LUMPA-669758 format. One record per atom (N, C-alpha, C): residue in one letter; x, y, z. Coordinates in steps of 0.2 Angstrom, whole numbers, padded with zeros to 4 digits, always signed. Each point is the difference from the previous one (the first is absolute). Example, Ala and Ser with C-alpha at 12.3 -4.5 7.8 and 13.67 -1.06 7.14 Angstrom:
# LUMPA-669758
A+0066-0028+0039/A-0004+0006+0000/A+0004+0006+0000/S-0002+0005-0004/S+0004+0006+0001/S-0004+0005+0003/
//
This chain:
# LUMPA-669758
M+0196-0398+1622/M+0005+0004-0003/M+0002-0003-0007/I+0000+0004-0005/I+0002-0002-0007/I+0007+0000-0001/K+0003-0006-0002/K+0007+0000-0002/K+0001+0004-0006/H+0005+0005+0001/H+0002+0004-0006/H+0005-0004-0004/R-0001+0000-0007/R+0005-0003-0004/R+0002+0005-0006/L+0006+0000-0001/L+0003+0005-0004/L-0001-0003-0008/P-0001+0005-0004/P+0000-0002-0007/P+0006-0004-0002/R+0000-0004-0005/R+0006-0004-0002/R+0006+0004-0001/A+0000+0005-0004/A+0005+0005-0001/A+0003+0003+0006/A-0005+0003+0004/A+0002+0003+0006/A+0004-0005+0005/A-0003-0006+0000/A+0003-0005+0005/A+0007-0001-0002/A+0001-0001-0007/A+0007-0002-0002/A+0005+0006+0001/S-0003+0006+0000/S+0005+0006+0001/S+0001+0000+0007/A-0005-0001+0005/A+0002+0000+0007/A+0005-0006+0002/V-0001-0006-0003/V+0005-0005+0001/V+0007+0002-0002/A+0000+0003-0005/A+0007+0002-0003/A+0003+0006+0005/V-0004+0004+0002/V+0003+0005+0005/V+0002-0003+0007/L-0004-0005+0002/L+0002-0003+0006/L+0006-0004-0001/S+0001-0003-0005/S+0005-0004-0002/S+0007+0004+0000/L-0001+0006-0003/L+0006+0004+0001/L+0002+0003+0007/A-0006+0001+0004/A+0001+0002+0007/A+0004-0006+0004/L-0002-0006-0002/L+0003-0006+0004/L+0007-0001-0002/T+0002+0002-0007/T+0007-0001-0002/T+0004+0006+0003/A-0003+0006+0001/A+0003+0005+0003/A+0002-0001+0007/C-0004-0004+0003/C+0001-0001+0007/C+0007-0004+0001/S+0002-0004-0005/S+0006-0004+0001/S+0006+0004-0002/Q+0000+0006-0002/Q+0005+0004-0002/Q+0003+0004+0006/P+0007+0001+0001/P+0003+0003+0006/P-0002+0008-0001/P+0000+0004+0005/P-0002+0007+0000/P+0006+0004-0003/D-0002+0005-0004/D+0004+0004-0003/D+0003+0006+0005/P+0005+0003-0001/P+0003+0005+0005/P-0003+0006+0000/G-0006+0001-0004/G-0002+0007-0001/G-0004+0002+0006/G-0001+0007+0001/G-0003+0003+0006/G-0007+0002-0001/E-0003+0004+0005/E-0006+0003-0001/E+0001+0006-0005/A-0006+0001-0004/A+0000+0006-0004/A-0003+0006+0003/G+0004+0005+0001/G-0002+0006+0003/G-0004-0001+0007/S-0006+0003+0000/S-0004-0001+0007/S-0005-0005-0001/A+0000-0004-0005/A-0005-0005-0001/A+0003-0007+0002/L-0004-0005+0001/L+0002-0007+0002/L+0001-0004-0007/A+0003-0005+0000/A+0001-0005-0005/A+0001-0007+0002/H-0002-0005-0004/H+0001-0007+0001/H-0003-0001+0007/I-0007+0000+0001/I-0003-0002+0006/I-0002-0007+0001/H+0002-0003+0006/H-0001-0007+0001/H-0006-0002+0005/G-0001+0005+0004/G-0005-0002+0005/G-0003+0007+0004/L-0006-0001+0003/L-0003+0006+0003/L-0003-0003+0007/G+0000+0005+0005/G-0003-0001+0006/G-0002+0006+0004/L-0004-0001+0004/L-0003+0005+0004/L+0001-0002+0008/H+0003+0005+0004/H+0001-0002+0007/H-0001+0007+0004/D-0004+0000+0005/D-0002+0006+0004/D-0001+0006-0004/G-0004-0001-0006/G-0002+0005-0004/G+0005+0002-0005/T+0006-0003+0000/T+0005+0003-0005/T+0001-0005-0005/L+0001+0002-0006/L+0001-0004-0006/L+0007-0001-0001/Y+0002-0007-0001/Y+0007-0002-0002/Y+0000-0003-0007/V+0005+0002-0003/V+0001-0003-0007/V+0007-0003-0001/A+0000-0006-0001/A+0006-0004-0001/A+0002+0000-0007/T+0007+0002-0001/T+0002+0001-0007/T+0007-0003-0001/H+0002+0001-0006/H+0007-0003-0002/H+0005+0003+0004/Q-0001+0006+0003/Q+0006+0003+0003/Q-0003+0003+0007/G-0003-0004+0004/G-0002+0001+0007/G-0007+0001+0001/L-0002+0001+0006/L-0007+0001+0002/L-0001+0007+0001/Y-0006+0003-0002/Y-0002+0007+0000/Y-0007+0001+0003/S+0000+0006+0002/S-0007+0003+0002/S-0001+0007-0002/P-0006+0002-0001/P-0001+0007-0003/P+0002+0005+0005/G+0004+0005-0002/G+0002+0006+0004/G-0004+0006-0002/P+0003+0006+0001/P-0004+0006-0002/P-0001+0000-0008/G-0006+0002-0001/G-0002+0000-0007/G+0000-0007-0003/D-0001-0005+0004/D+0000-0007-0002/D+0006-0003-0004/T+0006+0004+0001/T+0006-0002-0003/T+0003-0006+0004/P+0004-0005-0003/P+0002-0006+0004/P+0005+0002+0005/V+0000-0003+0006/V+0005+0001+0005/V+0002-0007+0002/L+0007-0001+0000/L+0002-0007+0001/L-0001-0001+0008/V-0002-0006+0001/V-0001-0002+0007/V+0006-0004+0002/G+0003+0002+0005/G+0007-0003+0003/G+0005+0002-0005/D+0006-0004-0001/D+0005+0002-0004/D+0002-0006-0005/R-0004-0005+0000/R+0001-0005-0005/R-0003+0001-0006/R+0004-0001-0006/R-0002+0000-0006/R-0001-0006-0004/D-0001-0005+0004/D-0001-0007-0003/D-0006-0001-0005/D+0001-0005-0004/D-0005-0001-0005/D-0005-0005+0003/F-0006+0003+0003/F-0005-0003+0004/F-0005-0004-0005/M+0002-0006-0003/M-0004-0003-0005/M-0006-0003+0003/G+0000-0002+0006/G-0006-0002+0004/G-0001+0004+0006/F-0006+0002+0002/F-0002+0004+0005/F-0007-0001+0003/T-0001+0000+0006/T-0006+0000+0003/T+0000+0002+0007/V-0006+0003+0003/V-0001+0002+0007/V-0004-0006+0003/A+0003-0003+0005/A-0004-0005+0004/A-0005+0003+0004/D-0004-0004+0003/D-0006+0002+0004/D+0002+0003+0006/D+0006-0002+0003/D+0003+0004+0006/D+0004+0006-0002/G+0000+0002-0006/G+0004+0006-0002/G+0007-0001-0002/T+0002-0006+0001/T+0007-0002-0003/T+0001+0001-0007/F+0005+0003-0003/F+0001+0000-0007/F+0005-0006-0002/L-0002-0003-0005/L+0004-0006-0002/L+0002+0002-0008/A+0006-0002-0001/A+0002+0001-0007/A+0005-0005-0002/G+0001+0000-0007/G+0006-0004-0003/G+0002+0004-0006/G+0005-0003-0003/G+0003+0003-0007/G+0007+0000+0000/H+0003+0006-0002/H+0007+0000-0001/H+0003+0006+0004/P+0006+0000+0003/P+0003+0005+0003/P+0002+0006-0005/A+0001+0006+0002/A+0002+0006-0004/A+0006-0002-0004/A+0001+0003-0006/A+0006-0001-0004/A+0006+0002+0004/G+0005-0004-0001/G+0006+0002+0004/G+0001-0002+0007/G-0005-0004+0002/G+0000-0002+0007/G+0005-0007+0000/D+0002-0002+0006/D+0005-0005+0000/D-0004-0006+0003/G-0007+0000+0001/G-0003-0006+0002/G-0002-0005-0005/P-0004-0005+0002/P-0002-0005-0005/P-0005+0004-0005/S+0000-0004-0006/S-0004+0003-0006/S-0008+0000+0001/D-0002-0005+0005/D-0007+0000+0001/D-0001+0001+0008/L-0006+0004+0001/L-0001+0002+0007/L-0003-0006+0004/G-0003-0005-0003/G-0004-0004+0004/G-0006+0003+0003/L-0001-0001+0006/L-0006+0003+0004/L+0003+0005+0005/I-0002+0007-0001/I+0002+0005+0005/I-0006+0003+0003/A+0000+0002+0006/A-0005+0003+0004/A+0001+0007+0003/S-0005+0004+0001/S+0001+0006+0004/S-0006+0001+0005/A+0002+0002+0006/A-0005+0001+0005/A-0001+0007+0001/D+0003+0004-0004/D+0000+0008+0001/D-0002+0003-0006/S-0005-0003-0004/S-0003+0003-0006/S+0006+0001-0005/G+0005-0004-0001/G+0004+0000-0006/G+0006+0005+0002/R+0001+0002+0006/R+0006+0004+0001/R+0006-0004+0001/T+0000-0006+0003/T+0005-0004+0001/T-0003-0007-0002/W+0005-0005-0002/W-0002-0006-0002/W+0005-0006+0003/T-0003-0006+0001/T+0003-0005+0003/T+0000-0006-0005/E+0006-0003-0001/E+0000-0006-0004/E-0003-0006+0004/K-0005-0003-0003/K-0004-0006+0003/K+0003-0007-0002/S+0000-0001-0007/S+0002-0006-0002/S+0001+0000-0008/L+0003-0005-0002/L+0001-0002-0007/L+0004+0006-0004/G+0004+0004+0004/G+0004+0005-0004/G+0006-0004-0004/G+0000+0003-0006/G+0005-0003-0005/G-0003-0006-0004/E-0006-0002+0002/E-0003-0006-0003/E-0006+0001-0004/V-0004+0005+0002/V-0007+0001-0003/V-0001+0007-0001/D-0003+0001-0006/D-0003+0007-0002/D-0008-0001+0000/F-0003+0003+0005/F-0007+0000+0001/F-0003+0005-0004/H-0004-0001-0005/H-0003+0005-0004/H-0008+0001+0002/S-0002-0004+0004/S-0007+0001+0003/S+0000-0003+0007/L-0003+0004+0004/L-0001-0002+0007/L-0007+0001+0003/D-0003-0004+0004/D-0007+0001+0003/D+0000-0004+0006/T-0004+0002+0005/T-0001-0003+0006/T-0007-0001+0002/A-0001-0005+0004/A-0007-0002+0003/A+0001-0004+0006/G-0004+0002+0005/G+0001-0004+0006/G+0007-0001+0003/G+0004+0004-0001/G+0007-0001+0002/G+0005-0004-0004/T-0003-0002-0006/T+0004-0004-0005/T+0002+0005-0005/V+0006-0001-0002/V+0003+0004-0006/V+0001-0004-0006/Y-0003+0002-0005/Y+0001-0003-0007/Y+0004+0004-0004/G+0005-0003-0003/G+0005+0004-0005/G+0000-0004-0006/Y+0000+0004-0006/Y+0002-0003-0006/Y+0007+0001-0002/D+0004-0005+0000/D+0007-0001-0001/D+0001+0000-0008/S+0002+0006-0002/S+0001+0001-0008/S+0006-0003-0002/T+0005-0001+0005/T+0006-0003-0002/T-0001-0007-0002/N-0004-0004+0003/N-0001-0007-0001/N-0007-0002-0003/G-0004+0006-0001/G-0007-0002-0002/G-0004-0004+0005/R+0000+0002+0006/R-0003-0004+0005/R-0004+0004+0005/L-0005-0003+0003/L-0004+0003+0006/L+0004-0002+0006/R+0001+0004+0005/R+0003-0002+0006/R-0004+0003+0006/V+0000-0004+0005/V-0005+0002+0006/V+0004+0000+0006/T-0001+0005+0005/T+0003+0000+0007/T-0005+0002+0005/R+0001-0003+0006/R-0004+0003+0005/R+0004+0004+0006/D+0007-0001-0001/D+0004+0003+0005/D+0005+0005-0004/Q-0001+0001-0006/Q+0004+0004-0004/Q+0008-0002-0001/K+0001-0006+0003/K+0007-0002+0000/K+0000-0007-0004/T-0004-0005+0001/T+0000-0006-0003/T-0006+0000-0005/W+0002-0002-0006/W-0005+0000-0006/W-0001-0007-0002/E-0006-0001-0002/E-0002-0006-0004/E-0001+0001-0007/D+0003-0004-0004/D-0001+0000-0007/D-0007-0002-0002/R-0004+0003-0004/R-0006-0002-0003/R+0000-0001-0007/A-0005+0002-0004/A-0001-0002-0007/A+0005+0004-0004/S+0002-0003-0006/S+0004+0004-0005/S-0005+0003-0005/L+0001+0006-0002/L-0004+0003-0005/L+0003+0007-0002/R-0003+0002-0006/R+0002+0006-0003/R-0005+0005+0001/A+0001+0005+0005/A-0005+0005+0002/A+0003+0007+0000/L-0004+0005+0000/L+0002+0007+0001/L-0002+0002+0007/D-0006-0002+0003/D-0003+0002+0006/D-0003-0005+0004/I-0001+0001+0006/I-0003-0005+0004/I-0005+0004+0005/A-0005-0004+0002/A-0005+0003+0006/A-0002-0005+0004/V-0001+0001+0006/V-0002-0005+0005/V-0006+0002+0003/S-0005-0004+0001/S-0007+0001+0003/S+0001+0003+0007/P-0003+0005+0002/P+0001+0003+0006/P-0004-0004+0006/T-0004-0005-0003/T-0004-0004+0005/T+0002-0007+0000/D+0004-0002-0005/D+0002-0007-0001/D+0007+0000-0003/P+0005-0001+0004/P+0007+0000-0002/P+0002-0005-0005/E-0005-0005+0000/E+0002-0006-0005/E-0002+0002-0007/T-0004+0005-0001/T-0002+0002-0007/T+0005+0005-0002/V+0003-0001-0006/V+0005+0004-0003/V-0001+0001-0007/L+0000+0006-0003/L-0001+0001-0007/L+0007+0002-0003/A+0001-0001-0006/A+0006+0002-0004/A-0002+0002-0007/T+0003+0006-0002/T-0002+0002-0007/T+0005-0003-0005/T-0003-0003-0005/T+0005-0003-0005/T-0003+0002-0007/E+0004-0003-0005/E-0001+0002-0007/E-0007-0003-0002/T-0003-0005+0003/T-0006-0003-0002/T-0006+0002+0004/G+0001+0004+0005/G-0005+0002+0004/G+0002-0001+0008/V-0005+0001+0004/V+0002+0000+0007/V+0000-0008+0003/A+0006-0002+0002/A+0000-0007+0003/A-0002+0000+0007/R-0003-0005+0003/R-0003+0000+0006/R+0003-0007+0004/S+0002+0002+0006/S+0002-0006+0005/S-0005+0000+0006/T-0002-0006+0002/T-0004+0000+0006/T+0004-0004+0006/D+0006-0001-0002/D+0004-0004+0005/D+0007+0003+0002/G-0001+0007+0001/G+0006+0004+0002/G+0005+0000-0005/G-0001+0000-0006/G+0005+0001-0006/G+0004-0006-0001/R-0002-0006+0003/R+0003-0006-0002/R-0001-0003-0007/T-0006+0001-0002/T-0002-0001-0007/T-0005+0006-0003/F+0000+0001-0006/F-0004+0005-0003/F-0004-0003-0006/A-0006+0002-0001/A-0004-0002-0006/A+0003+0005-0006/P+0000-0003-0006/P+0003+0005-0005/P-0004+0006-0001/G+0004+0006-0001/G-0003+0006-0001/G-0005+0000-0005/S-0006+0004+0001/S-0005+0000-0005/S-0005+0006+0001/G-0004+0001-0004/G-0005+0006+0000/G+0004+0006-0001/Q-0002+0005+0004/Q+0002+0007-0001/Q+0008+0001+0001/V+0003+0002-0005/V+0007+0002+0000/V+0002+0006+0004/L+0003+0000+0006/L+0002+0005+0004/L+0007+0001+0001/A+0002+0006+0001/A+0007+0001+0002/A+0001+0000+0007/Y-0004+0003+0004/Y+0001+0001+0007/Y-0007-0002+0004/V+0000-0003+0005/V-0006-0001+0004/V+0002+0002+0008/S-0006+0002+0003/S+0001+0002+0007/S-0007-0001+0003/W+0000-0003+0006/W-0006-0001+0004/W-0001+0005+0005/G-0005+0004+0000/G-0002+0005+0004/G-0004-0002+0006/A-0004-0005-0001/A-0005-0004+0005/A-0002-0006-0003/A-0003-0004+0004/A-0002-0007-0003/A-0004+0000-0006/D-0004+0005+0000/D-0005+0001-0006/D+0002+0005-0005/A+0007+0003+0001/A+0002+0005-0004/A+0007-0001-0003/L+0001-0004-0005/L+0006-0002-0003/L+0000+0004-0006/Y+0006+0004-0001/Y+0001+0004-0006/Y+0006-0002-0004/G-0001+0001-0007/G+0005-0002-0005/G+0001+0006-0005/I+0005+0000-0003/I+0001+0005-0005/I+0004-0003-0006/S-0003+0001-0006/S+0002-0004-0006/S+0006+0004-0003/P+0004-0004-0004/P+0006+0003-0003/P-0001+0007-0003/D-0006+0001-0003/D-0001+0006-0004/D-0004+0005+0005/G+0000-0001+0006/G-0003+0005+0005/G-0007+0000+0002/D-0004-0005-0001/D-0007-0001+0002/D+0000-0003+0007/L-0004+0003+0004/L-0001-0002+0007/L-0006-0005+0000/F+0001-0005+0004/F-0005-0005+0001/F-0001-0002+0007/R-0006-0002+0002/R-0002-0002+0007/R-0003-0006+0000/S+0001-0004+0005/S-0003-0007+0001/S-0003+0000+0007/G-0006-0003+0001/G-0002-0001+0006/G+0000-0007+0003/D+0002-0004-0005/D+0000-0007+0002/D+0007-0003+0000/G+0005+0004+0001/G+0007-0003+0000/G+0003-0001-0006/G-0002+0003-0006/G+0003-0001-0006/G-0004-0005-0005/A-0005-0003+0002/A-0004-0005-0004/A-0003+0004-0006/A-0002+0006+0001/A-0003+0005-0005/A+0002+0007+0002/W+0001+0004-0006/W+0002+0006+0001/W-0004+0005-0004/T-0001+0006+0003/T-0004+0005-0003/T+0004+0006-0001/R+0000+0003-0006/R+0004+0006-0002/R-0002+0006+0003/V+0004+0003+0004/V-0002+0007+0003/V+0001+0006-0005/G+0006-0001-0003/G+0001+0006-0005/G+0008+0001-0001/P+0002+0004-0004/P+0007+0001-0001/P+0003+0004+0006/V+0006-0001+0001/V+0004+0004+0005/V+0004+0006-0004/P+0001+0005+0003/P+0003+0006-0003/P+0008-0002-0002/G+0002+0002-0005/G+0007+0000-0001/G+0003-0006-0004/G-0005-0005-0002/G+0003-0005-0005/G+0002-0006+0004/G+0006-0003-0002/G+0003-0007+0002/G+0001+0000+0007/P-0002-0005+0004/P+0001+0000+0007/P+0007-0002+0002/Q+0002+0002+0006/Q+0007-0002+0003/Q-0001-0003+0007/A-0006+0002+0003/A-0001-0003+0007/A-0007+0001+0002/L-0003-0004+0004/L-0007+0000+0003/L+0000-0002+0007/T-0003+0004+0004/T-0001-0002+0007/T-0007+0002+0002/A-0004-0005+0003/A-0007+0002+0002/A+0001+0000+0008/V-0001+0006+0002/V+0001+0002+0008/V-0006-0003+0003/D-0006+0000-0002/D-0006-0003+0003/D-0005-0001-0006/A-0006-0001+0001/A-0005-0001-0005/A-0001+0005-0005/R+0001+0006+0002/R-0001+0006-0004/R+0006+0004-0002/R+0005+0000+0004/R+0006+0004-0001/R+0005-0004-0004/L+0002+0003-0005/L+0005-0003-0005/L+0006+0005-0001/L+0006-0003-0001/L+0006+0004-0002/L+0002-0004-0007/V+0001+0004-0005/V+0002-0002-0006/V+0006+0004-0003/A+0005-0003-0002/A+0006+0003-0004/A-0001-0002-0007/T+0000+0006-0004/T+0000-0002-0008/T+0005+0004-0003/A+0000+0001-0007/A+0005+0003-0004/A+0001+0007+0002/D-0004+0004+0003/D+0001+0007+0001/D-0001+0002+0007/G-0002-0004+0005/G-0001+0002+0007/G-0002-0006+0004/V+0000+0002+0007/V-0003-0004+0005/V-0007+0003+0002/Y-0005-0004-0001/Y-0007+0002+0001/Y-0003-0003+0006/E-0005+0003+0003/E-0003-0003+0006/E-0008+0001-0002/S-0003-0005+0002/S-0008+0000+0000/S-0003-0002+0006/K-0005+0004+0002/K-0003-0002+0007/K-0007-0002-0002/D-0002-0001-0006/D-0007-0002-0002/D+0000-0007-0004/A+0005-0004+0002/A+0000-0007-0003/A+0002+0001-0008/G+0004+0005-0002/G+0002+0000-0006/G-0004+0004-0005/R-0005+0003+0002/R-0005+0004-0004/R+0004+0007-0002/S+0004+0002+0004/S+0003+0006-0001/S+0007+0000+0003/F+0005+0004-0003/F+0007+0000+0003/F+0002+0007+0000/V+0005+0001+0005/V+0004+0006+0001/V+0007-0002+0000/R+0004+0004-0004/R+0007-0001-0001/R+0003+0003+0006/R+0004-0005+0004/R+0004+0002+0006/R+0007+0002-0002/M+0003-0003-0005/M+0007+0002-0001/M+0001-0002-0008/E+0005+0004-0003/E+0001-0001-0007/E+0005-0005-0001/V-0001-0004-0006/V+0005-0005-0002/V+0003+0002-0006/A+0007+0000-0001/A+0003+0002-0006/A+0001-0005-0005/S+0000-0006+0001/S+0001-0005-0005/S-0006-0005+0000/G-0002-0001-0007/G-0005-0005-0001/G+0002-0007+0000/A+0006-0001+0001/A+0002-0007-0001/A-0002-0004+0006/D-0002-0006-0001/D-0003-0005+0006/D+0005+0000+0005/G-0002+0001+0007/G+0004+0000+0005/G+0004-0006+0002/H-0002-0006-0003/H+0004-0006+0002/H+0004-0002-0006/
//
């Protein structure tokens, strides 16, 4: 596989975009709502029992009639971090809905009924998770409040790992000790469970997601999709995703991808060669 390198000007632009996204992550949510029948401010994507789930600034949504967004459950929390674990449990973090009387940070919450109801698990009022991933029963969370990777095996007791400035994380599906983080200087790698990371280098990516051991996907800040078959040592450009700047990426498996961009939530079933828009997005602003 040939490692793709951006031209110097394009690389500088990509780093600037990612830097703005990282800065935006640290800002509190605004009180604005969804615009019309379209989604806005997307933070995460998932697929469970054939249903698409979209975590947003104002709740979790699924496609309804005509692919219009339908709120799942009754919570309109700002789900900054969101993932569907292998056993079908939904995990999330972020902020409660505006006007609530709870703590300002959700910590880790979980749902056993596909997002209809949620249970507080740990770190409520202490941590704002902006990215969550799981492998082998271990949950990794990027704590944006403190700029630190945290790890738990029981969803209650957490171990602090490395401090870093990242936008997204991904854990190898076959080796829970291998963790990637997207940074302004490229993808940073850890092979010791996130205790230490090599400096970010190579391809600058905004989001990464592991669909299979040999199918790691990443999307650049300007909307180019990349694939790696060797865990991120080298990347091959697949092509642009529709809609411009990315807001979220989830690789369901080696060929099925979910991508949220400036104008829609898109799905690919052929490893990113073609995409179909599943839902409309109203805002081009970065979801984080």
